C-alpha positions as CSV (number, residue, x, y, z in Angstrom):
1,M,68.6,105.3,67.8
2,I,72.1,106.6,67.3
3,E,73.3,106.4,63.8
4,V,76.7,104.7,63.6
5,A,79.2,104.0,60.9
6,Q,79.8,100.3,60.5
7,T,83.4,101.0,59.6
8,N,84.0,102.3,63.1
9,P,83.8,99.3,65.5
10,A,84.3,101.5,68.6
11,E,81.2,103.6,67.8
12,V,79.2,100.4,67.3
13,A,80.2,99.1,70.7
14,A,79.6,102.5,72.3
15,A,76.1,102.7,70.8
16,A,75.2,99.3,72.3
17,A,76.4,100.5,75.8
18,W,74.5,103.8,75.4
19,E,71.2,101.9,74.7
20,A,71.7,99.8,77.8
21,L,72.5,102.9,79.8
22,K,69.4,104.8,78.6
23,T,67.2,101.8,79.5
24,C,68.5,101.9,83.1
25,L,68.1,105.6,83.4
26,D,64.5,105.4,82.1
27,D,63.3,102.5,84.1
28,G,65.0,103.5,87.4
29,S,67.4,100.6,87.7
30,S,70.6,101.1,89.6
31,F,73.7,100.1,87.6
32,V,77.5,99.8,87.2
33,F,78.8,101.3,84.0
34,E,82.2,99.7,83.4
35,A,84.3,101.5,80.9
36,G,87.9,100.3,80.4
37,A,90.8,102.5,79.4
38,G,90.1,104.8,76.4
39,A,86.4,103.9,76.4
40,G,85.1,107.4,77.0
41,K,83.6,106.9,80.5
42,T,83.3,110.6,81.1
43,Y,81.6,111.1,77.8
44,S,79.0,108.6,78.8
45,L,78.5,110.2,82.2
46,I,77.9,113.6,80.6
47,A,75.5,112.0,78.1
48,A,73.6,110.4,81.0
49,L,73.3,113.8,82.8
50,R,72.1,115.5,79.6
51,H,69.6,112.7,79.0
52,I,68.2,113.2,82.5
53,L,68.0,116.9,82.0
54,K,66.2,116.6,78.7
55,D,63.6,114.2,80.0
56,R,63.1,115.1,83.7
57,A,64.5,118.6,84.4
58,R,61.0,120.2,84.8
59,E,59.7,117.3,86.9
60,L,62.7,117.6,89.2
61,Q,62.5,121.3,89.5
62,R,58.8,121.2,90.5
63,A,59.6,118.7,93.2
64,H,62.6,120.7,94.4
65,Q,64.9,117.8,93.7
66,Q,68.3,117.4,92.0
67,V,70.5,114.8,90.4
68,A,73.6,114.3,92.5
69,C,76.8,113.7,90.6
70,I,79.7,113.0,93.0
71,T,83.3,112.9,91.9
72,Y,86.8,112.0,93.1
73,T,88.5,115.3,92.4
74,N,87.8,119.1,92.1
75,V,89.2,118.9,88.5
76,A,86.5,116.3,87.6
77,R,83.8,118.3,89.4
78,D,84.7,121.5,87.5
79,M,84.7,119.7,84.2
80,I,81.3,118.1,84.7
81,I,79.8,121.4,85.8
82,A,81.2,123.1,82.7
83,Q,79.9,120.5,80.3
84,T,76.4,120.6,81.8
85,D,76.4,124.4,81.7
86,G,76.1,124.6,85.5
87,D,72.4,123.5,85.3
88,P,70.9,123.9,88.8
89,V,69.1,120.6,88.5
90,I,72.5,118.9,88.8
91,Y,74.3,119.0,92.2
92,C,77.9,118.2,91.4
93,D,80.7,118.1,94.0
94,T,83.4,115.9,95.5
95,T,82.3,112.9,97.6
96,H,83.5,114.6,100.8
97,A,81.6,117.8,100.0
98,F,78.4,115.9,99.2
99,A,78.6,113.9,102.4
100,W,79.2,117.0,104.5
101,M,76.4,118.9,102.8
102,L,74.0,116.1,103.9
103,I,75.2,115.7,107.4
104,S,76.0,119.3,108.4
105,P,72.4,120.3,109.4
106,F,72.4,117.5,112.1
107,Q,74.6,119.4,114.5
108,K,73.3,117.8,117.7
109,R,74.2,114.3,116.4
110,L,77.5,115.5,115.1
111,R,78.5,116.9,118.5
112,E,77.7,113.5,120.0
113,L,79.8,111.7,117.4
114,V,82.9,113.8,117.4
115,C,84.4,112.3,120.5
116,T,83.8,108.7,119.1
117,L,86.0,109.3,116.0
118,P,89.5,107.7,116.1
119,G,91.2,111.0,115.1
120,W,89.8,112.7,118.2
121,A,90.6,110.0,120.7
122,D,93.4,111.9,122.3
123,R,91.4,115.2,122.4
124,V,88.2,114.0,124.3
125,E,89.1,116.0,127.4
126,E,89.8,119.1,125.3
127,L,86.4,118.7,123.6
128,D,84.6,118.4,126.9
129,A,86.4,121.4,128.3
130,A,85.6,123.5,125.2
131,N,81.9,123.0,125.6
132,I,81.4,122.4,121.8
133,T,78.3,124.0,120.4
134,A,79.0,123.5,116.7
135,V,80.8,121.1,114.3
136,G,82.4,122.5,111.2
137,Y,84.4,121.4,108.1
138,A,86.2,124.2,106.3
139,L,89.9,123.6,106.0
140,G,89.9,119.8,106.4
141,R,92.0,120.0,109.6
142,R,91.1,119.1,113.1
143,S,91.0,122.1,115.5
144,I,88.9,123.5,118.3
145,E,88.2,127.2,118.2
146,D,85.5,129.2,120.0
147,G,83.4,126.2,120.9
148,R,83.6,124.8,117.4
149,A,85.1,121.4,116.5
150,N,86.5,121.5,113.0
151,L,86.7,118.1,111.3
152,H,89.4,116.5,109.2
153,H,88.7,115.0,105.8
154,N,88.9,111.5,107.3
155,D,86.1,112.3,109.8
156,I,83.4,113.0,107.2
157,F,82.7,109.5,105.9
158,P,82.5,107.8,109.4
159,M,80.0,110.5,110.4
160,F,78.0,110.1,107.2
161,I,77.9,106.3,107.7
162,E,76.6,106.7,111.2
163,L,73.8,109.1,110.2
164,V,72.8,106.8,107.3
165,Q,71.8,104.2,109.8
166,S,68.7,106.4,110.5
167,A,65.7,105.8,108.3
168,K,64.8,109.5,108.7
169,F,68.1,110.5,107.3
170,R,67.9,108.1,104.4
171,N,64.4,109.3,103.5
172,G,65.7,112.9,103.5
173,V,68.5,111.9,101.1
174,A,66.0,110.1,98.8
175,S,63.5,113.0,98.8
176,R,66.2,115.5,97.8
177,F,68.2,113.3,95.4
178,P,66.2,110.7,93.5
179,I,69.2,110.0,91.3
180,I,72.8,109.7,92.5
181,L,75.6,109.1,89.9
182,V,79.1,108.3,91.2
183,D,82.1,109.2,89.0
184,E,85.3,107.0,89.3
185,Y,83.5,104.7,91.6
186,Q,86.5,102.4,92.0
187,D,88.4,105.1,93.9
188,T,85.5,105.9,96.2
189,N,86.1,105.0,99.8
190,A,85.4,101.3,100.4
191,E,83.5,101.8,103.6
192,L,81.3,104.4,102.1
193,I,80.4,102.1,99.2
194,E,79.6,99.3,101.6
195,C,77.3,101.6,103.4
196,L,75.5,102.5,100.2
197,K,75.2,98.8,99.3
198,D,73.8,98.0,102.7
199,Q,71.4,100.9,103.1
200,F,70.3,101.9,99.6
201,I,70.9,99.4,96.8
202,G,68.0,97.1,96.2
203,K,65.9,98.7,99.0
204,P,62.5,100.4,98.3
205,Q,62.0,104.2,98.3
206,V,65.7,104.9,97.8
207,P,67.6,106.9,95.1
208,Q,68.6,105.3,91.8
209,L,72.4,104.8,92.0
210,G,74.7,104.8,88.9
211,F,78.4,103.9,89.3
212,F,80.7,105.0,86.4
213,G,84.3,103.8,86.4
214,D,86.6,100.8,85.9
215,H,87.7,98.6,88.8
216,W,90.9,97.7,86.9
217,Q,91.9,101.4,87.2
218,K,91.7,101.5,91.0
219,I,95.2,102.4,92.1
220,Y,94.5,104.2,95.4
221,G,94.6,102.4,98.7
222,D,91.1,103.1,100.2
223,G,89.1,102.7,97.1
224,C,86.5,100.0,96.8
225,G,87.6,98.5,93.5
226,S,84.8,96.4,92.0
227,I,81.2,96.7,93.1
228,V,79.1,93.6,93.0
229,H,75.4,93.5,94.0
230,E,72.5,91.4,92.7
231,A,70.4,94.6,92.4
232,L,73.0,96.4,90.2
233,K,72.7,95.9,86.5
234,R,76.1,95.8,84.7
235,I,76.8,97.7,81.5
236,D,80.1,97.1,79.8
237,K,81.3,99.8,77.3
238,K,83.5,97.7,75.0
239,A,85.1,100.4,73.0
240,N,88.5,102.1,72.8
241,F,88.7,105.5,71.2
242,R,92.2,106.2,72.4
243,S,94.7,103.6,71.2
244,S,95.9,102.1,68.0
245,K,95.0,98.5,67.1
246,P,98.3,96.8,68.2
247,I,97.9,98.4,71.6
248,V,94.2,97.5,71.9
249,D,94.9,93.9,70.7
250,S,97.3,93.6,73.6
251,L,94.9,95.1,76.1
252,N,92.3,92.6,75.0
253,L,94.7,89.8,75.7
254,I,95.5,91.2,79.1
255,R,91.8,91.7,79.8
256,P,89.7,89.4,77.6
257,E,86.5,89.7,79.7
258,L,86.2,93.4,78.6
259,A,87.5,93.1,75.0
260,Q,87.4,96.5,73.3
261,A,86.6,97.4,69.7
262,V,89.1,99.9,68.2
263,K,88.2,103.2,66.6
264,D,90.3,102.9,63.4
265,P,91.6,99.4,62.7
266,A,93.9,100.8,59.9
267,A,95.6,103.5,62.0
268,P,99.4,102.9,62.5
269,G,100.7,101.8,65.9
270,E,103.2,99.6,67.6
271,V,104.2,97.9,70.8
272,Q,107.8,97.1,71.8
273,V,109.0,95.2,74.8
274,F,112.6,95.4,76.2
275,H,114.1,93.4,79.0
276,T,117.6,93.1,80.5
277,N,117.8,89.3,81.2
278,G,120.9,88.9,79.2
279,W,123.0,91.2,81.4
280,G,125.6,89.0,83.1
281,G,126.6,91.1,86.1
282,K,125.6,90.8,89.7
283,R,122.1,92.1,90.4
284,L,120.9,93.7,93.6
285,T,119.7,91.5,96.4
286,A,118.5,93.7,99.2
287,N,114.9,94.0,100.3
288,H,112.6,95.0,97.5
289,W,115.5,95.6,95.1
290,Q,116.0,91.9,94.4
291,G,116.8,91.2,90.8
292,S,117.3,94.8,89.9
293,L,120.1,96.1,87.8
294,P,122.6,98.3,89.7
295,A,121.7,102.0,89.5
296,L,124.2,102.9,86.8
297,E,123.3,99.9,84.6
298,A,119.6,100.6,85.0
299,A,120.2,104.2,83.9
300,R,122.2,102.9,80.9
301,A,119.4,100.6,79.9
302,F,116.9,103.4,79.9
303,K,119.3,105.6,77.8
304,N,119.9,102.8,75.3
305,V,116.2,102.2,74.9
306,R,115.4,105.9,74.6
307,A,118.1,106.3,71.9
308,R,116.8,103.3,70.0
309,L,113.2,104.7,70.1
310,E,114.4,108.2,69.1
311,S,116.1,106.6,66.0
312,E,112.7,105.2,65.1
313,G,111.0,108.6,65.3
314,W,109.9,108.9,68.9
315,D,110.0,112.5,70.0
316,F,110.8,112.6,73.7
317,A,110.9,116.4,73.7
318,G,107.3,116.6,72.5
319,D,104.7,113.9,72.2
320,T,106.2,111.1,74.3
321,K,105.6,110.4,78.0
322,V,107.9,108.3,80.2
323,L,106.1,106.7,83.1
324,M,108.5,105.5,85.9
325,L,107.6,102.4,87.8
326,T,111.2,102.2,89.0
327,H,113.2,104.9,90.9
328,R,116.8,104.1,91.7
329,A,117.7,104.2,88.0
330,L,116.6,107.8,87.5
331,A,116.5,109.4,90.9
332,T,119.9,111.0,90.4
333,E,119.2,112.1,86.9
334,M,115.9,113.6,87.9
335,G,117.2,115.4,91.0
336,Y,115.8,113.7,94.0
337,S,118.4,111.0,94.8
338,S,118.4,111.8,98.5
339,M,114.9,110.4,98.9
340,R,116.3,106.9,98.4
341,T,118.5,107.3,101.5
342,V,116.0,109.2,103.6
343,F,113.1,106.7,103.3
344,E,113.1,103.0,103.9
345,F,110.5,102.3,101.3
346,S,110.2,104.1,97.9
347,D,106.4,104.2,98.3
348,S,106.9,106.9,101.0
349,F,107.8,109.4,98.2
350,T,106.7,107.8,95.0
351,R,103.1,107.2,96.2
352,K,103.2,109.9,98.9
353,A,102.6,107.4,101.7
354,N,104.6,109.8,103.8
355,E,102.3,112.6,104.9
356,V,105.0,115.3,104.7
357,I,105.7,114.5,101.1
358,A,102.0,114.5,100.4
359,Y,101.6,117.9,101.9
360,F,104.5,119.3,99.8
361,H,103.1,117.9,96.6
362,E,99.4,118.4,97.1
363,H,99.4,121.8,98.8
364,L,102.6,123.7,99.3
365,E,104.1,123.4,95.8
366,P,100.9,124.2,94.0
367,A,100.4,127.2,96.3
368,A,103.9,128.5,95.7
369,R,103.6,128.1,91.9
370,A,100.2,129.9,92.0
371,Y,101.7,132.8,94.0
372,L,104.6,133.2,91.6
373,A,102.0,133.3,88.7
374,K,100.0,135.9,90.7
375,R,97.0,133.6,90.7
376,F,96.1,134.2,94.4
377,G,92.7,132.5,94.3
378,K,94.4,129.3,93.1
379,M,97.0,129.8,95.8
380,F,94.4,129.7,98.6
381,E,92.6,126.8,96.9
382,A,95.8,124.8,96.9
383,I,96.3,125.2,100.6
384,D,92.7,124.2,101.3
385,A,91.9,127.7,102.7
386,E,89.1,130.1,102.1
387,R,90.4,133.5,100.9
388,P,91.2,135.2,104.2
389,V,89.7,138.5,105.2
390,M,92.3,141.2,104.7
391,N,91.9,143.9,107.3
392,G,94.0,146.5,105.6
393,P,97.5,146.7,104.2
394,A,99.2,145.0,107.1
395,D,97.5,141.6,106.5
396,K,98.3,141.8,102.8
397,A,101.9,142.6,103.7
398,R,102.1,139.6,106.0
399,W,101.0,137.2,103.3
400,S,103.2,138.8,100.7
401,D,106.3,138.7,103.0
402,A,105.6,135.1,104.0
403,M,105.1,133.8,100.5
404,R,108.1,135.8,99.1
405,R,110.4,134.3,101.8
406,L,108.9,130.8,101.1
407,C,109.8,131.1,97.5
408,E,113.3,132.2,98.3
409,L,113.7,129.2,100.6
410,R,112.4,126.9,97.9
411,G,115.5,127.8,95.9
412,T,118.2,128.0,98.5
413,G,117.0,126.3,101.7
414,T,116.6,122.9,103.2
415,V,113.3,121.0,103.9
416,G,113.9,121.8,107.6
417,G,114.3,125.5,106.8
418,V,111.0,125.6,104.8
419,I,109.1,123.8,107.6
420,A,110.6,126.2,110.2
421,H,109.5,129.2,108.2
422,L,105.9,127.8,107.8
423,S,105.8,127.0,111.6
424,S,106.9,130.5,112.5
425,T,104.6,132.4,110.2
426,G,101.6,130.1,110.0
427,L,101.3,131.2,106.4
428,P,100.5,128.9,104.7
429,I,99.3,126.7,107.6
430,L,101.0,123.3,107.9
431,S,98.8,120.2,107.8
432,D,97.8,118.5,111.0
433,A,99.9,115.5,109.9
434,V,103.0,117.5,109.5
435,V,102.5,119.3,112.8
436,R,102.1,116.0,114.6
437,Q,105.3,114.6,113.1
438,E,107.2,117.7,113.8
439,K,106.2,117.6,117.4
440,A,107.1,114.0,117.7
441,L,110.6,114.8,116.3
442,S,111.0,117.8,118.5
443,D,110.0,115.8,121.6
444,A,112.3,112.9,120.8
445,L,115.3,115.2,120.3
446,A,114.5,117.1,123.5
447,R,114.5,113.8,125.4
448,G,117.7,112.6,123.7
449,E,115.9,109.4,122.4
450,A,117.2,107.3,119.6
451,L,115.2,108.1,116.5
452,T,113.3,105.4,114.7
453,G,110.7,105.0,112.0
454,R,109.0,108.0,110.6
455,V,110.6,110.3,113.2
456,K,114.1,109.2,112.0
457,E,113.0,109.7,108.3
458,L,111.7,113.2,109.1
459,H,114.9,114.2,110.8
460,A,116.9,113.0,107.7
461,L,114.5,114.8,105.4
462,H,115.1,118.1,107.2
463,A,118.7,118.2,105.9
464,V,117.7,117.6,102.3
465,S,117.8,120.6,99.9
466,Y,114.3,121.7,99.1
467,Q,115.3,121.7,95.4
468,E,114.9,117.9,95.7
469,I,111.3,118.3,96.8
470,I,110.7,120.4,93.7
471,A,112.3,117.8,91.5
472,L,110.3,115.0,93.2
473,C,107.0,117.0,92.6
474,E,108.0,117.4,88.9
475,Y,108.4,113.6,88.7
476,L,105.0,113.1,90.4
477,D,103.4,115.5,88.0
478,G,105.0,114.2,84.9
479,H,106.2,110.6,85.2
480,S,104.1,108.9,87.9
481,P,101.1,106.8,86.9
482,F,99.4,107.6,90.2
483,E,99.3,111.3,89.3
484,T,98.6,110.6,85.7
485,K,95.4,108.9,86.7
486,H,93.7,111.8,88.4
487,G,95.9,114.8,88.0
488,V,94.6,115.3,84.4
489,K,91.4,113.4,83.8
490,G,91.7,110.7,81.2
491,D,95.3,111.4,80.6
492,Q,96.6,110.1,77.3
493,F,99.7,110.6,75.2
494,E,100.8,109.9,71.6
495,N,103.7,107.6,72.7
496,V,104.4,106.1,76.1
497,L,107.5,104.4,77.5
498,V,106.9,102.5,80.7
499,V,109.9,101.6,82.8
500,F,109.3,98.7,85.2
501,G,111.7,97.9,88.1
502,R,111.9,97.0,91.7
503,G,112.3,99.1,94.8
504,W,108.6,99.2,95.5
505,N,107.2,98.2,98.8
506,E,103.9,97.2,97.2
507,Y,104.7,96.1,93.7
508,D,106.5,93.2,92.1
509,F,105.9,93.1,88.3
510,N,107.9,89.9,87.8
511,L,105.7,88.2,90.3
512,Y,102.6,89.8,88.7
513,L,103.4,88.5,85.2
514,K,104.0,85.0,86.7
515,M,100.7,85.1,88.5
516,A,98.9,86.3,85.4
517,G,100.3,83.4,83.4
518,N,99.6,80.9,86.2
519,P,96.6,81.9,88.4
520,G,97.4,79.1,90.8
521,L,100.3,81.2,92.1
522,I,97.8,83.8,93.4
523,G,96.6,81.7,96.3
524,T,95.7,84.0,99.2
525,R,97.4,87.0,97.6
526,T,94.4,88.3,95.6
527,E,94.7,91.8,97.0
528,D,98.4,91.9,96.0
529,Y,97.7,90.5,92.5
530,E,94.9,93.1,91.8
531,R,97.2,95.9,93.0
532,Y,100.0,94.8,90.6
533,R,97.5,94.2,87.8
534,N,95.8,97.6,88.1
535,L,98.9,99.7,88.0
536,F,100.3,97.7,85.1
537,Y,97.0,98.2,83.2
538,V,96.8,101.9,83.9
539,A,100.4,102.5,82.7
540,V,100.2,100.5,79.5
541,S,96.8,101.8,78.4
542,R,97.8,105.5,78.2
543,P,99.3,105.8,74.7
544,K,97.4,106.6,71.5
545,R,99.9,105.3,69.0
546,R,103.0,103.7,70.3
547,L,103.9,101.8,73.5
548,A,107.2,100.6,74.8
549,L,107.9,98.6,77.9
550,L,111.3,98.3,79.6
551,F,112.0,95.9,82.4
552,T,115.2,96.7,84.4
553,H,114.8,93.8,86.8
554,L,115.2,90.1,86.1
555,L,112.2,88.4,84.6
556,E,111.7,84.7,85.3
557,P,110.6,82.3,82.5
558,G,107.0,82.4,83.6
559,A,107.0,86.2,83.4
560,V,108.6,86.2,79.9
561,A,106.0,83.7,78.7
562,T,103.2,86.0,79.8
563,L,104.7,88.9,77.9
564,A,105.0,86.7,74.8
565,K,101.4,85.8,75.1
566,W,100.2,89.4,75.6
567,F,102.4,91.0,73.0
568,P,102.6,88.3,70.2
569,G,104.4,89.3,67.1
570,Q,105.7,92.5,68.6
571,A,109.4,93.4,68.8
572,T,110.7,91.9,72.1
573,R,114.3,92.6,72.7
574,D,116.9,91.6,75.3
575,I,119.1,94.6,75.6
576,G,121.1,93.2,78.5
577,P,124.2,92.3,76.4
578,A,124.4,95.9,75.3
579,L,124.8,97.3,78.8
């Protein structure tokens, strides 16, 4: 039994969760381990792996078996491997890599399935003509080369799901991996989770499954969210080791069904809420900007709140993080103002719904930064490429020249110029999605067609200075709760200011607060409500000591009432009259 200090309520709650987790690990029950913000979910996952190693490592080795631990990101994978000392009894990799490892030996079946996948629908004739003899998955991009069909990331799960329908395949998985633990289960592909529920959970002679995560922290589109199954035992870790008592008290009012015990009830902390309802000018009315302050007034509201917090000791140059859930107010200040005019919806760049923006942020910019830092292994990792074979100085010179010119264009060129450079050199290779969109734009221009939709947006993006892409990527790395969630595992900060506003295609926080106070308003919009709720929860649960919320859009009485309920006794100020 773990010794706990009764003066530390979080440790008491964590110990209770650990005992329940150990019971499941020992009796073979499949389970969901629900750990809210700051609970130490990763700590519990590592503890579970170490417990299995201590009790069963020799048994598993004799049977040539492993514990599978599948993760959402490479960052998480590397951290888990490091904290379990790379023990060979543990197979740890991303979900895509795990699925591919299991299906890749079944080449005959994969060759049959390729032409049935949606992403290959327009290439069936090409597949037939190529006389495919192998199916591969190396760069995560669709291509046909030398009789080999190379898969896209999105092809892996549909193929895995097809193969799992076979009892022989399922038996093979179970014989190799008697235990499968899933990290950040809420962000795991929903169709994959449904497959596991249908074919494994509650069935005889199948692996024990353990899901670690928090469905309130699901903020990615294709994730499964919550997992409910009668054969899954639920373990709630009702602890918060991150935040001060005032913050945890509010989190418990927001989420009473998973009330958390705080680590140090006496530690100082605070929550402040600011809104702009008292501003008497004309607010925006267009599309998703309804109720928002005009850009200059929103920027002024932010500066006023920042100045007030600085006067109270907040250090914005050091231990304070600003999370932006609004964009018009600060796009100019942060250097990516053109994005608002290029894209119809802010989600295209703030959530990387646009695939060109996603390519820049997830691949090209990390590769360029790695090149400049002379970290060439990281450079190839960022562009999803194996380190190429260098057949002499000429190959090295090609890469060096291409990357040097790319870095020059990043500072002086346009987005179109950067894409043209990548297209002409093939170093680094453009993603399939960018190539498709570039072809669609080129074809439309050649035919003299009127540009619409994404093609029109891409054409406008070509004219934008690439410096704005760099500024946008800096925003995504530092101020976006989407990147905060997975970019650095378990991200947390001393102080956090969250700025809420409109301009989002998929978020309306005034409506969310009204729904939370009056569930009857949710109606058929459960999916919308959960999307609003999860992002709100992720953002406000990041700080350790102090939290401030600023709303730059009009809050209706129902929304204000919800804030008063969740943050009672805290300083709630209307800064509208000061604008």
